[in-house]
C-alpha positions in Angstrom: 12.3 -20.7 -28.7 10.7 -18.7 -25.9 7.0 -18.5 -25.7 5.5 -15.3 -26.9 3.2 -13.5 -24.5 0.7 -11.0 -25.7 -2.0 -9.0 -24.0 -5.4 -7.8 -25.2 -6.5 -4.4 -23.9 -10.2 -3.8 -24.0 -10.2 0.0 -24.2 -13.0 2.5 -24.1 -12.5 5.3 -26.6 -15.0 7.7 -24.9 -17.6 9.6 -26.8 -15.5 10.2 -29.9 -13.2 13.3 -29.7 -9.6 12.6 -28.7 -9.9 15.3 -26.0 -12.0 12.9 -23.9 -9.7 9.9 -24.3 -8.1 8.7 -21.0 -4.3 8.9 -20.6 -4.1 5.2 -20.2 -6.0 4.7 -23.5 -3.7 7.2 -25.2 -0.6 5.3 -24.0 -1.9 1.9 -25.1 -2.8 3.2 -28.6 0.7 4.6 -29.0 2.2 1.2 -28.3 -0.3 -1.0 -30.1 0.8 -3.7 -32.6 -2.7 -4.6 -33.6 -5.8 -2.3 -33.4 -9.3 -3.9 -33.5 -11.8 -1.2 -33.5 -15.5 -0.4 -33.7 -17.1 1.3 -36.7 -18.1 4.5 -34.8 -14.6 5.1 -33.3 -13.5 8.5 -34.6 -10.9 8.4 -37.4 -8.6 10.8 -35.5 -8.1 8.2 -32.8 -6.9 5.7 -35.4 -4.0 8.0 -36.2 -2.6 7.7 -32.6 -1.2 4.2 -33.3 2.2 3.5 -34.8 2.4 3.4 -38.6 3.3 -0.3 -38.5 0.2 -1.1 -36.4 -2.3 -3.5 -38.1 -5.8 -1.9 -38.1 -8.8 -4.1 -38.2 -12.3 -2.5 -38.5 -14.8 -5.0 -37.0 -17.5 -2.5 -36.0 -21.2 -3.2 -35.8 -23.1 -1.1 -38.3 -26.9 -1.0 -38.1 -28.3 -2.6 -41.2 -24.9 -3.1 -42.9 -22.8 -6.3 -43.0 -20.5 -6.6 -40.1 -18.1 -9.2 -38.6 -19.8 -11.8 -36.4 -18.9 -11.6 -32.8 -17.4 -15.1 -32.8 -14.9 -14.0 -35.5 -14.0 -10.9 -33.5 -13.3 -13.2 -30.5 -11.1 -15.4 -32.7 -9.1 -12.5 -34.0 -8.3 -11.3 -30.5 -7.2 -14.7 -29.4 -5.1 -15.3 -32.5 -3.1 -12.1 -32.3 -2.6 -12.4 -28.6 -1.2 -15.9 -28.9 1.2 -14.5 -31.5 2.7 -12.3 -28.8 1.1 -9.1 -30.0 -0.1 -6.1 -27.9 -3.7 -5.9 -29.1 -5.9 -2.9 -28.4 -9.6 -3.7 -28.8 -11.0 -0.1 -29.1 -14.7 0.3 -28.2 -16.9 3.3 -28.4 -17.7 4.8 -25.0 -17.0 2.5 -22.1 -16.3 -1.2 -22.7 -18.8 -2.5 -20.1 -21.7 -0.3 -21.3 -23.4 -2.2 -24.2 -19.9 -3.1 -25.4 -20.2 -6.9 -25.8 -17.1 -7.4 -23.6 -18.4 -10.5 -21.9 -18.1 -12.7 -24.9 -14.6 -11.4 -25.8 -13.4 -11.9 -22.2 -14.8 -15.4 -22.1 -12.9 -16.3 -25.3 -9.6 -14.8 -24.0 -9.9 -16.5 -20.7 -10.6 -19.9 -22.4 -7.4 -19.4 -24.4 -5.3 -18.4 -21.4 -4.8 -14.9 -22.9 -3.9 -12.0 -20.7 -6.3 -9.0 -20.9 -6.9 -5.7 -19.2 -10.1 -3.6 -19.3 -9.5 0.2 -19.6 -12.5 2.4 -18.8 -13.8 5.0 -21.1 -16.3 7.9 -20.8 -19.7 6.7 -21.8 -21.8 8.8 -24.1 -24.6 8.1 -21.7 -22.8 10.6 -19.3 -21.0 12.8 -21.7 -23.8 13.7 -24.2 -26.2 15.1 -21.5 -23.3 17.0 -19.9 -22.2 18.6 -23.2 -25.8 19.5 -23.9 -26.0 21.2 -20.4 -28.5 18.6 -19.0 -27.8 17.4 -15.5 -28.9 13.7 -15.0 -29.7 14.3 -11.4 -31.4 17.1 -9.5 -32.6 17.3 -5.8 -36.1 17.9 -7.0 -36.5 16.8 -10.6 -34.4 13.7 -10.8 -33.2 11.6 -7.9 -32.2 8.8 -10.2 -31.5 8.0 -13.8 -31.6 4.9 -15.8 -29.4 4.0 -18.9 -30.9 1.6 -21.4 -30.3 0.4 -24.9 -33.0 1.2 -27.5 -31.7 -1.3 -29.9 -34.5 -3.8 -29.1 -37.5 -1.9 -27.6 -39.7 -4.9 -27.5 -37.4 -6.6 -24.9 -37.7 -3.8 -22.3 -40.0 -3.4 -19.3 -41.7 -0.1 -20.3 -44.1 -0.2 -17.3 -41.1 0.2 -15.0 -39.1 2.5 -17.2 -42.0 4.9 -17.6 -41.8 5.6 -13.9 -38.1 6.5 -13.8 -37.3 10.2 -13.2 -34.8 10.4 -16.0 -34.1 7.9 -18.9 -30.9 7.9 -21.0 -31.3 5.8 -24.1 -28.5 4.7 -26.3 -28.8 3.2 -29.8 -32.4 4.2 -30.1 -32.4 6.5 -33.2 -34.0 3.9 -35.5 -36.8 3.2 -33.0 -37.7 6.7 -31.8 -41.4 6.3 -32.7 -41.8 3.0 -30.9 -40.0 4.3 -27.8 -42.2 7.4 -27.6 -45.3 5.3 -28.1 -44.4 2.8 -25.4 -43.6 5.4 -22.8 -46.9 7.2 -23.4 -48.8 3.9 -23.4 -47.5 3.2 -19.9 -48.4 6.6 -18.4 -45.6 9.0 -19.2 -47.0 12.4 -20.0 -46.9 13.6 -23.6 -45.5 16.9 -22.3 -42.4 15.2 -20.8 -39.3 17.0 -22.2 -36.8 15.1 -24.4 -33.5 16.0 -25.9 -31.6 14.1 -28.6 -27.9 14.5 -28.9 -26.2 13.3 -32.1 -22.4 12.8 -32.4 -21.8 14.0 -28.9 -18.4 15.7 -28.4 -17.6 15.9 -32.1 -17.5 19.0 -34.2 -20.8 18.0 -35.9 -22.6 17.6 -32.6 -26.4 18.3 -33.0 -29.1 18.7 -30.3 -32.8 18.6 -30.8 -35.2 19.4 -27.9 -39.0 18.9 -27.6 -41.5 16.8 -25.8 -42.7 13.2 -26.2 -45.6 14.5 -28.4 -43.5 16.9 -30.6 -40.0 15.5 -31.0 -41.0 13.0 -33.7 -42.3 15.7 -36.0 -39.3 17.9 -35.3 -36.8 15.2 -36.3 -38.8 13.6 -39.1 -36.3 14.7 -41.8 -33.3 14.2 -39.7 -30.7 11.4 -39.5 -30.5 10.8 -35.7 -28.0 7.9 -35.3 -25.7 7.7 -33.5 -27.5 9.5 -30.8 -28.2 9.7 -27.0 -31.8 10.5 -25.9 -32.4 12.1 -22.5 -36.0 12.0 -21.3 -37.2 13.7 -18.1 -37.9 17.1 -16.5 -34.1 17.8 -16.1 -34.0 18.5 -19.9 -35.7 21.8 -19.0 -32.7 22.8 -17.0 -30.7 23.0 -20.2 -31.7 26.7 -20.6 -29.8 27.5 -17.4 -26.9 25.0 -17.5 -25.7 24.8 -21.1 -22.1 26.2 -21.2 -21.5 29.5 -22.9 -18.2 28.1 -24.2 -16.9 24.6 -24.7 -14.5 22.6 -26.7 -16.8 23.2 -29.7 -18.3 26.6 -29.4 -20.0 26.5 -32.8 -21.9 23.2 -32.7 -25.5 23.1 -34.1 -27.9 23.5 -31.1 -31.6 23.8 -30.6 -33.5 25.5 -27.8 -37.0 25.3 -26.2 -39.1 27.5 -24.0 -38.4 27.7 -20.3 -41.9 26.3 -19.5 -40.5 22.8 -19.5 -39.0 23.6 -16.1 -42.5 23.2 -14.5 -43.5 19.5 -14.4 -47.1 20.5 -14.1 -47.1 22.9 -17.0 -49.5 22.2 -19.9 -47.4 24.2 -22.3 -45.1 22.3 -24.7 -41.5 22.6 -25.9 -42.4 22.2 -29.5 -40.7 25.4 -30.7 -37.3 24.5 -32.3 -34.8 27.2 -33.0 -31.7 26.2 -34.9 -28.4 28.1 -34.9 -25.3 26.9 -36.6 -22.0 28.3 -37.9 -20.7 24.9 -39.1 -21.5 24.7 -42.8 -21.0 20.9 -43.0 -22.8 19.8 -39.8 -24.7 16.7 -40.4 -22.9 16.0 -43.7 -20.8 12.9 -44.4 -18.1 13.6 -47.0 -16.0 11.0 -48.7 -12.4 12.1 -49.5 -10.7 10.2 -52.3 -7.1 11.4 -52.2 -4.1 9.3 -51.4 -3.7 8.1 -47.9 -0.7 10.3 -47.4 -2.4 13.4 -48.8 -5.9 13.2 -47.4 -5.3 14.7 -43.9 -5.2 18.4 -44.9 -8.6 18.2 -46.7 -10.1 15.9 -44.1 -9.0 18.1 -41.2 -10.4 21.2 -42.9 -13.8 19.5 -43.5 -14.0 18.2 -39.9 -13.4 21.7 -38.5 -16.5 22.7 -40.4 -18.5 20.0 -38.8 -18.4 17.2 -41.4 -18.1 13.5 -40.8 -15.2 12.5 -43.0 -14.6 9.0 -44.5 -11.3 8.5 -46.3 -11.3 6.3 -49.3 -7.7 6.4 -50.7 -8.0 6.3 -54.5 -4.3 6.9 -55.1 -1.2 5.1 -53.9 1.9 7.2 -54.3 5.1 5.2 -54.7 8.6 5.6 -56.1 9.1 5.2 -59.9 9.7 1.7 -61.3 13.3 2.9 -61.9 15.3 5.9 -60.7 17.8 5.7 -63.6 16.4 8.6 -65.7 16.1 10.9 -62.7 19.6 10.0 -61.5 21.0 10.7 -64.9 19.4 14.1 -65.0 20.7 14.9 -61.5 24.3 14.3 -62.7 23.9 17.1 -65.3 21.8 19.6 -63.4 24.0 22.4 -64.5 22.8 21.9 -68.1 19.2 22.9 -67.2 17.7 26.4 -67.2 14.4 25.6 -65.4 13.0 23.0 -63.1 9.3 22.4 -63.4 7.4 21.0 -60.4 3.6 20.6 -61.0 2.6 18.8 -57.8 3.5 18.3 -54.2 4.5 14.7 -55.0 7.0 15.9 -57.6 8.6 18.2 -55.0 8.8 15.5 -52.3 10.2 12.7 -54.6 12.6 15.0 -56.5 14.2 16.5 -53.4 14.4 13.2 -51.5 16.2 11.6 -54.5 18.4 14.7 -54.8 19.4 14.3 -51.1 20.4 10.7 -51.7 22.5 11.4 -54.8 24.0 14.8 -54.4 23.0 15.8 -50.8 23.5 19.5 -51.5 20.8 22.1 -52.6 23.6 24.2 -54.0 23.5 21.9 -57.0 20.5 23.9 -58.0 22.4 27.1 -58.2 21.6 28.9 -61.4 18.5 26.9 -62.1 15.1 28.7 -61.9 12.1 26.8 -60.5 8.5 27.1 -61.8 5.7 25.4 -59.9 2.0 25.0 -60.3 -0.3 25.8 -57.4 0.1 27.3 -53.9 0.5 23.9 -52.2 3.4 23.0 -54.5 5.0 26.3 -53.7 4.5 25.8 -50.0 6.1 22.3 -50.3 9.1 23.9 -52.0 9.4 26.7 -49.4 9.4 24.0 -46.6 12.7 22.9 -48.2 14.1 26.4 -48.0 13.5 27.5 -51.6 11.1 30.0 -53.2 9.8 29.4 -56.7 10.8 31.9 -59.4 7.4 31.6 -61.1 3.9 30.5 -60.1 1.2 30.9 -62.8 -1.9 32.8 -61.9 -4.1 29.8 -62.5 -3.4 26.6 -60.6 -3.3 24.3 -63.6 -0.4 23.1 -65.7 -2.0 24.5 -68.9 -1.5 28.0 -67.5 2.2 27.5 -67.0 3.4 27.9 -70.6 0.8 30.6 -71.4 2.2 32.9 -68.7 5.8 31.8 -68.7 8.0 34.8 -67.8 10.9 34.0 -70.1 11.5 33.0 -73.7 11.2 29.3 -74.2 13.2 29.2 -77.4 16.3 27.1 -76.7 15.5 26.8 -73.0 16.5 23.5 -71.4 13.9 22.3 -68.9 13.9 19.4 -66.4 10.4 18.1 -65.7 10.2 15.4 -62.9 6.7 14.0 -63.1 4.4 11.0 -62.6 5.6 8.0 -64.4 2.5 7.3 -66.4 -1.0 8.6 -66.8 -0.1 12.3 -66.7 -1.2 14.8 -69.4 1.1 15.7 -72.2 -0.3 19.1 -73.0 2.3 21.0 -71.0 5.3 19.2 -72.7 3.8 19.6 -76.2 3.1 23.3 -75.5 6.7 24.0 -74.3 8.2 22.0 -77.1 6.2 23.7 -79.8 7.6 27.0 -78.5 11.2 25.9 -78.8 12.0 24.5 -75.4 14.0 21.3 -74.9 12.1 19.4 -72.2 13.6 16.4 -70.4 10.8 14.3 -68.8 11.9 12.0 -66.0 9.6 9.7 -63.8 9.8 10.8 -60.2 7.0 8.8 -58.7 4.0 6.6 -59.6 0.4 7.1 -58.7 -1.3 3.7 -58.7 -4.8 2.5 -57.9 -4.9 0.7 -54.5 -5.6 -3.0 -54.7 -8.6 -2.9 -52.4 -11.3 -0.5 -51.4 -11.4 0.8 -47.9 -14.1 -1.3 -46.1 -15.5 1.6 -44.1 -15.9 3.7 -47.3 -17.6 0.8 -49.1 -20.0 0.2 -46.3 -20.9 3.9 -46.2 -21.6 4.0 -49.9 -23.6 0.8 -49.8 -25.7 2.2 -46.9 -26.1 5.5 -48.8 -24.9 7.6 -45.9 -22.5 9.6 -48.0 -23.6 13.2 -48.9 -20.6 14.5 -50.8 -17.6 12.8 -52.7 -14.5 14.9 -53.3 -12.2 14.4 -56.3 -8.9 16.3 -56.4 -7.5 14.9 -59.6 -8.7 13.0 -62.7 -6.9 9.9 -61.5 -8.9 9.8 -58.3 -12.0 9.6 -60.4 -10.7 6.8 -62.6 -9.5 4.8 -59.6 -12.6 5.4 -57.6 -14.6 3.8 -60.4 -12.1 1.0 -60.8 -12.3 0.1 -57.1 -16.1 0.1 -57.1 -16.3 -2.0 -60.3 -14.0 -4.5 -58.6 -16.3 -4.8 -55.6 -19.5 -4.6 -57.6 -18.9 -6.0 -61.2 -22.7 -5.7 -62.0 -22.4 -1.9 -61.9 -25.0 -1.6 -59.2 -22.7 0.8 -57.4 -23.7 3.6 -59.7 -27.1 3.7 -57.9 -25.3 4.4 -54.6 -24.3 7.9 -56.0 -27.9 9.1 -56.6 -28.4 12.3 -54.7 -24.7 12.5 -53.8 -22.8 15.7 -54.6 -19.9 15.1 -56.9 -17.3 17.8 -56.1 -14.3 18.5 -58.4 -11.2 20.6 -57.8 -10.9 21.8 -61.4 -11.6 21.5 -65.2 -9.6 18.3 -65.9 -11.1 16.5 -62.9 -14.5 17.8 -63.9 -14.0 16.3 -67.4 -13.1 12.9 -65.8 -16.2 13.1 -63.6 -18.4 13.8 -66.6 -17.0 11.0 -68.6 -17.0 8.3 -65.9 -19.8 9.4 -63.5 -22.0 11.3 -65.9 -22.1 14.6 -63.9 -20.4 17.1 -61.7 -22.4 19.1 -59.0 -19.7 21.4 -57.7 -16.5 22.6 -59.2 -13.9 24.8 -57.4 -13.5 28.3 -58.9 -10.0 28.4 -57.5 -8.3 25.1 -58.2 -7.1 24.4 -54.7 -8.3 22.4 -51.7 -9.7 25.5 -50.1 -11.5 26.2 -53.4 -12.9 22.7 -53.4 -14.3 23.2 -49.8 -15.9 26.5 -50.8 -17.5 24.9 -53.8 -19.1 22.2 -51.6 -20.3 24.9 -49.2 -21.9 26.9 -52.0 -23.6 23.7 -53.3 -25.0 22.9 -49.9 -26.1 26.5 -49.4 -28.1 26.4 -52.7 -30.3 23.6 -51.3 -33.5 24.5 -49.5 -32.6 22.0 -46.8 -29.3 20.1 -46.4 -30.1 16.6 -47.5 -28.7 14.1 -45.1 -28.7 10.3 -45.4 -29.5 7.9 -42.6 -26.4 7.5 -40.5 -24.8 4.2 -39.4 -26.4 2.9 -36.2 -24.1 2.0 -33.3 
């Protein structure tokens, strides 16, 4: 048997957004067999790998449990020796506070091939996107990049003399950093800017001085952030772009007086302007893994940090027999009822394997529940004959456009756990309803580790539920991970958002409350309900974010 030869690619992901990923990194992600990534790597980048790629989250999260570096080294070596193409995806650039040395030493000791792929460091990108030049012929002839993770280990006497300081991973130690600089002679009037989530839709910028910035950010969650300290911060008023990749990021501004190094005036005035309603908010999405992208993308466009926690696993039914039997006698049915996008997908995929011709539906009228179900149907070249005015199954029988007496109806549906109100209602009005299982919606066997860590760290602001089953499975997954029920305390202060009445009922029964319910029972309605809930608060309440 030939020896398998693998390679480990130590890849920099850049500041976060896929627009700033190098072409080489993009190519390697598209070919990866194993992806070993940091916690702060943007979820959009994780979608660039093949579906068969094994994804392993080993990221360091401030204050939260994380995989020891020695175990990460072992993982890389093991998969490489198995002949895999391994991408070790790191935030920013691998050689800037990226812990590459230990991993390279382990790979070299095991005779594993490796390649280091540069990435754009947030130390360079964050100031640029904020309109702050790190060098200037007069104000900054040099800049220094440091890690603020351990302030006590730094030479502040030297650092206080540098023209411009760029500090990564310092959000949790802002007060100590400010104190040390001023203790070693840096003027309290020195300008400072803090850029959080640089390059992402939820990017935020605070601006002030060493004496004012702590008060200005006292109620804010700063991590992950980049701090820029020096007179060049005052140039932002002139150099910040009038348009950029994200033209609606939350920004702050300060007076022009910070341009003058000798000025006694401060930059304490902070003006906030935002058109992104979810900026600074972390939202947990609990749909199935195959259905979450539409909601997640919508929330991200409005500035949210989205964490996906699949609470549904959509799979084929335990047996196709009942549906196959119904397909052989399609001509006997007057109506086809489709109450979810899943029922559309599974019904037509099975129809294609058994009959392979949509003309088999000739003479059958189709009723659907909800716009998304209708859109799924139209993607297959068919238009529904009836969509009830309210996007719930209960509304279907009440507004049905034809007599149900003697009507023969085919109802492909979830195999178990669905509500029986619709069938009972149709039957009581004289219809002959044939129920057939078209798919199953199961509870995943394990909870997503990123979602669990975020809940434990209480960094989640909103949890979305798009069905009663997602509520039930959400609770099951947390009870499995925390049998002592301590997980319920993680939800204190978190907005529980429901897509409609049945989901609301499940939330009330299992979680004890609902904070926001969609008026229109759609994903867009759910987003609007969250926005209204946040707008009703005097200040958006944000939790401490995960530290790089």
